[in-house]
C-alpha positions as CSV (number, residue, x, y, z in Angstrom):
1,M,104.2,74.9,129.5
2,K,101.4,76.9,127.7
3,T,99.6,74.9,125.0
4,Y,97.6,76.6,122.2
5,S,94.9,74.7,120.3
6,I,95.1,75.6,116.6
7,A,92.4,74.8,114.0
8,L,94.0,74.1,110.6
9,I,91.9,74.5,107.5
10,P,94.2,73.8,104.5
11,G,91.3,74.2,102.1
12,D,91.9,74.0,98.3
13,G,94.6,74.2,95.7
14,I,97.9,75.4,97.1
15,G,96.3,75.8,100.5
16,A,97.5,72.4,101.7
17,A,101.1,73.0,100.7
18,V,101.5,76.4,102.2
19,T,99.7,75.4,105.4
20,N,102.0,72.4,105.8
21,A,105.0,74.7,105.4
22,A,103.7,77.2,107.9
23,W,103.0,74.5,110.4
24,R,106.4,73.1,110.1
25,V,107.9,76.5,110.9
26,L,105.5,77.0,113.8
27,E,106.5,73.7,115.3
28,R,110.2,74.7,115.0
29,A,109.4,78.0,116.7
30,A,107.6,76.3,119.5
31,E,110.4,73.9,120.0
32,R,112.7,76.8,120.6
33,S,110.3,78.5,123.0
34,D,108.4,77.6,126.1
35,F,105.0,76.9,124.5
36,H,103.4,74.0,122.7
37,L,101.1,73.9,119.6
38,Q,98.3,71.3,119.2
39,A,96.7,71.1,115.8
40,T,93.4,69.8,114.7
41,T,93.0,69.6,110.9
42,F,89.6,70.1,109.2
43,P,89.0,69.1,105.6
44,W,86.5,71.9,104.8
45,S,87.0,73.0,101.3
46,C,85.3,73.0,97.8
47,A,86.1,69.2,97.7
48,F,84.2,68.9,101.0
49,Y,81.3,70.9,99.4
50,R,81.1,68.5,96.4
51,E,80.9,65.6,98.8
52,T,78.5,67.0,101.3
53,G,76.7,70.0,99.8
54,A,78.2,72.4,102.4
55,M,81.5,74.1,102.8
56,M,81.6,73.1,106.5
57,P,79.3,71.1,108.8
58,S,76.3,72.7,110.5
59,D,78.3,72.7,113.8
60,G,81.5,73.9,112.2
61,L,81.5,77.3,113.9
62,E,81.0,75.9,117.3
63,T,83.7,73.4,116.6
64,L,86.1,76.2,115.7
65,R,85.1,78.3,118.7
66,A,86.9,75.8,121.0
67,H,90.3,76.7,119.5
68,D,92.7,79.5,120.4
69,A,93.2,80.4,116.7
70,I,92.5,79.3,113.2
71,L,95.2,79.0,110.4
72,L,93.7,78.8,107.0
73,G,95.4,78.0,103.7
74,A,93.2,79.0,100.8
75,V,89.6,78.3,99.7
76,G,88.3,78.2,96.2
77,W,88.0,76.0,93.2
78,P,85.9,78.1,90.7
79,A,85.9,75.5,88.0
80,E,83.7,73.4,90.1
81,V,82.2,75.5,92.9
82,P,81.3,79.2,92.4
83,D,83.4,81.6,94.5
84,S,80.1,83.1,95.8
85,V,79.4,79.7,97.3
86,S,82.8,79.0,98.8
87,L,83.2,82.6,100.2
88,H,79.7,82.7,101.8
89,G,79.9,79.1,103.0
90,L,83.2,79.3,104.9
91,L,85.2,82.5,105.1
92,L,82.5,85.1,105.6
93,P,80.6,83.1,108.2
94,I,83.8,82.6,110.3
95,R,84.7,86.3,110.1
96,K,81.2,87.4,111.0
97,A,80.3,84.8,113.7
98,F,83.6,85.4,115.5
99,V,83.4,89.2,115.1
100,Q,86.8,89.3,113.3
101,Y,86.1,92.9,112.3
102,A,89.8,93.9,111.8
103,N,91.5,92.5,108.8
104,I,95.2,93.4,109.0
105,R,97.5,93.1,106.1
106,P,101.2,94.3,106.3
107,H,102.9,95.6,103.1
108,R,106.7,96.0,103.0
109,L,109.4,94.8,100.7
110,L,111.4,91.9,102.1
111,P,115.2,91.9,101.8
112,G,116.2,90.5,98.4
113,V,112.8,90.9,96.8
114,N,112.5,93.2,93.9
115,G,109.2,95.0,93.7
116,P,107.9,97.0,90.7
117,L,108.4,100.4,92.3
118,K,111.6,102.5,92.1
119,S,111.9,102.5,95.8
120,G,111.2,99.8,98.4
121,G,111.3,102.1,101.4
122,F,107.7,101.6,102.6
123,D,106.1,99.9,105.5
124,I,102.2,100.1,105.3
125,L,99.7,98.4,107.6
126,C,96.4,98.2,105.9
127,I,93.4,97.7,108.1
128,R,90.2,96.6,106.4
129,E,86.8,96.5,108.0
130,N,85.9,92.9,107.8
131,T,82.3,92.1,108.8
132,E,80.0,94.7,107.2
133,G,80.1,97.4,104.6
134,E,79.9,96.4,101.0
135,Y,80.2,92.7,101.8
136,S,77.2,92.6,104.1
137,G,75.2,90.4,101.8
138,A,72.1,92.5,101.9
139,G,70.1,92.5,98.7
140,G,68.7,90.2,96.1
141,R,67.5,89.7,92.6
142,V,64.0,89.7,91.1
143,H,62.6,88.8,87.6
144,V,65.7,86.6,87.1
145,G,66.4,85.8,83.5
146,T,64.0,88.3,82.1
147,Q,64.6,91.7,80.5
148,D,63.2,93.2,83.7
149,E,65.8,91.6,86.0
150,V,66.9,93.7,88.9
151,A,69.9,93.1,91.2
152,V,70.3,95.1,94.4
153,E,73.3,95.0,96.6
154,T,73.1,97.2,99.7
155,S,76.1,98.2,101.7
156,I,75.6,98.3,105.5
157,F,77.6,100.8,107.6
158,T,76.8,100.9,111.3
159,R,78.1,103.5,113.7
160,K,79.4,100.7,115.9
161,G,81.2,99.0,113.0
162,V,82.8,102.1,111.6
163,E,83.8,103.5,114.9
164,R,85.4,100.3,116.1
165,I,87.5,99.7,113.0
166,L,88.7,103.4,113.0
167,R,89.5,103.2,116.6
168,F,91.5,100.0,116.1
169,G,93.4,101.9,113.3
170,F,94.2,104.8,115.5
171,E,95.5,102.4,118.3
172,Q,97.7,100.6,115.7
173,A,99.0,104.0,114.5
174,R,100.0,104.8,118.1
175,L,102.1,101.7,118.1
176,R,103.9,102.6,114.8
177,R,104.7,106.0,113.3
178,K,101.5,107.8,114.5
179,K,100.0,108.4,111.0
180,L,96.6,107.3,109.8
181,A,95.0,107.5,106.4
182,S,91.3,107.0,106.3
183,V,90.0,106.0,102.8
184,T,86.5,106.6,101.4
185,K,84.8,107.9,98.2
186,S,82.7,110.6,99.9
187,N,82.6,112.9,96.9
188,A,80.4,110.3,95.2
189,Q,78.9,108.2,98.0
190,K,77.3,111.0,100.0
191,Y,75.7,108.9,102.7
192,S,77.9,106.0,103.8
193,M,81.3,107.5,103.0
194,V,80.5,111.0,104.3
195,F,79.4,109.2,107.5
196,W,82.8,107.4,107.5
197,D,84.6,110.7,107.1
198,E,82.6,112.2,109.9
199,M,83.5,109.4,112.2
200,T,87.2,109.7,111.3
201,E,87.1,113.4,112.2
202,K,85.3,112.6,115.5
203,L,87.9,110.0,116.6
204,A,90.9,112.1,115.4
205,A,90.0,114.5,118.2
206,E,90.5,111.7,120.7
207,Y,93.9,110.9,119.3
208,P,95.7,114.2,119.0
209,D,99.1,112.4,118.9
210,V,98.1,110.7,115.6
211,E,98.3,112.6,112.3
212,A,95.0,111.7,110.6
213,K,94.2,112.4,106.9
214,T,91.3,111.4,104.7
215,Y,91.8,110.3,101.1
216,H,89.5,109.2,98.3
217,I,90.0,105.6,97.1
218,D,91.3,106.6,93.7
219,A,93.8,109.1,95.2
220,M,95.0,106.5,97.7
221,A,95.5,103.9,94.9
222,A,97.8,106.5,93.2
223,R,99.6,107.4,96.4
224,M,100.4,103.7,97.2
225,V,102.2,103.5,93.8
226,M,103.7,107.0,93.7
227,M,104.4,107.7,97.4
228,P,104.1,104.6,99.4
229,E,106.7,105.8,101.9
230,S,104.3,108.6,103.0
231,L,101.9,106.0,104.4
232,D,101.8,104.2,107.7
233,V,98.4,102.9,108.8
234,V,95.6,102.8,106.1
235,V,92.0,102.1,107.2
236,A,89.3,101.4,104.7
237,S,86.0,99.7,104.2
238,N,85.5,96.0,103.3
239,L,85.5,96.6,99.6
240,F,88.1,99.4,99.4
241,G,90.4,97.6,101.8
242,D,90.2,94.4,99.8
243,I,91.2,96.3,96.6
244,L,93.9,98.3,98.2
245,T,95.5,95.3,99.8
246,D,95.8,93.5,96.5
247,L,97.7,96.6,95.3
248,G,99.7,96.5,98.4
249,A,100.7,92.9,97.6
250,A,101.7,94.0,94.1
251,I,104.1,96.7,95.3
252,Q,105.6,94.3,97.9
253,G,106.5,91.9,95.1
254,G,103.4,89.8,94.7
255,L,100.7,87.8,96.4
256,G,103.3,85.2,97.6
257,Y,104.2,87.7,100.3
258,A,100.7,88.8,101.2
259,A,100.0,87.8,104.8
260,S,96.8,88.7,106.7
261,A,95.1,88.4,110.1
262,N,91.3,88.4,110.8
263,I,91.3,89.7,114.3
264,N,88.7,89.6,117.1
265,P,90.2,92.4,119.2
266,D,88.4,91.6,122.4
267,R,89.3,88.0,122.1
268,S,85.8,86.7,122.7
269,A,86.3,84.2,119.9
270,P,89.3,82.9,118.0
271,S,91.0,85.0,115.3
272,M,91.9,83.6,111.9
273,F,95.1,83.9,110.0
274,E,95.6,83.3,106.2
275,P,97.6,84.2,103.2
276,V,95.6,86.2,100.7
277,H,96.9,84.6,97.5
278,G,94.0,82.3,97.0
279,S,94.0,78.7,96.0
280,A,95.9,79.2,92.6
281,P,94.4,76.1,90.9
282,D,96.8,76.5,87.9
283,I,99.9,75.8,90.0
284,A,98.3,73.6,92.7
285,H,100.2,70.5,91.8
286,L,103.5,71.9,90.7
287,G,105.1,72.4,94.1
288,I,106.1,76.0,93.4
289,A,103.7,77.9,95.6
290,N,105.5,80.5,97.7
291,P,104.8,79.7,101.4
292,I,106.1,83.0,102.7
293,A,102.7,84.6,103.0
294,A,101.4,81.6,105.0
295,I,104.5,81.6,107.2
296,W,104.2,85.3,107.8
297,S,100.5,84.9,108.6
298,A,101.5,82.2,111.1
299,A,103.9,84.6,112.7
300,M,101.1,87.1,113.1
301,M,99.1,84.4,114.8
302,L,101.9,83.8,117.3
303,D,102.1,87.5,118.0
304,H,98.3,87.7,118.6
305,L,98.6,84.7,121.0
306,G,101.1,86.6,123.0
307,E,104.3,84.9,121.7
308,A,105.8,88.0,120.3
309,A,109.4,86.7,120.6
310,A,108.7,83.6,118.6
311,A,106.8,85.6,116.0
312,A,109.7,88.0,115.6
313,D,112.1,85.0,115.2
314,I,110.0,83.7,112.3
315,I,110.0,87.1,110.6
316,R,113.8,87.3,110.9
317,A,114.0,83.8,109.5
318,I,111.9,84.8,106.5
319,E,114.1,87.8,105.9
320,T,117.3,85.7,106.2
321,A,115.9,83.3,103.5
322,T,115.0,86.1,101.1
323,S,118.2,88.0,101.7
324,G,119.9,84.8,100.5
325,G,117.9,84.9,97.3
326,I,115.4,82.1,98.3
327,G,111.8,82.8,97.5
328,T,112.4,86.1,95.8
329,E,111.1,85.3,92.3
330,P,107.8,83.7,91.4
331,G,108.2,80.1,90.4
332,K,112.0,80.0,90.8
333,D,112.1,78.0,94.1
334,K,110.1,75.0,95.0
335,T,107.8,75.3,98.1
336,D,110.0,72.8,100.0
337,K,113.2,74.7,99.2
338,I,111.7,78.0,100.5
339,T,110.4,76.2,103.7
340,A,113.8,74.6,104.3
341,A,115.5,77.9,104.0
342,V,113.2,79.5,106.6
343,L,113.6,76.5,108.9
344,A,117.4,76.7,108.6
345,A,117.4,80.3,109.5
346,L,115.2,79.6,112.6
347,V,118.0,78.8,114.9
């Protein structure tokens, strides 16, 4: 029997509750299949930072590298640790060190969930470049605290980085409805975004079976609201992809359904799977966090590991739960009730 070693990082706030829910579902899925999951839990979080002065130990990345995949809950407690510290101390180092350059976020309306749009007939796969671009961290500040203070933040777009994320997008489009939308702001950013457009055009010639179009970020934001059914695979830079996927979460009913995968496509290092709702400190101890995004992310993890049938079973169980009205309204159902409904459907 195949055994997968999974690193669990529950993190902060609601992260522990939704990770526990996802793990219970994963264990049930494994019991029904011919594989085994072995978990190792790491307490790396803002609480860990307050105790040690670091978001994870100095050998944290090498520790994670030994695992087949990483399942993360949520990280952040801004009242005590600045987001710039927690993000750059844990999530970004993992994504960059393990070359998880493809951030995948699915957006579709689950059965029984009422989204804010007139129609729920959309199925969008957003692919966000995950290791460079606007979140490269290149820059600095000088004359801090004076009237002459200057802050510089430099975006880094490499040919290798842009080409590989676009190629990944084209390959995903081939597996779906063969439509790709590349998102930039090349009318205003005449170097990096024009470069991105040129790379899109170059790669489109290699994928004649995929209908490729380019959009400006503002036009794409409008299209996701007005004509989401016209979209299939959407590829964007780190910043633009981050913003668009929050919009994607909104049209699919809220952040409680927003799953994601940070993928290392060549599998030279583990990939990481996480809901994108954040740690939600305001509801962290109320027991009402929706675990569906975490459970969906866990299904994406199984699919990446090659357990497609088990992953599909979990998605069907989520859909059965929401079809029955469970987990369809923010705060209506407790975390445990939603988890129990998914488990009951996983038969």
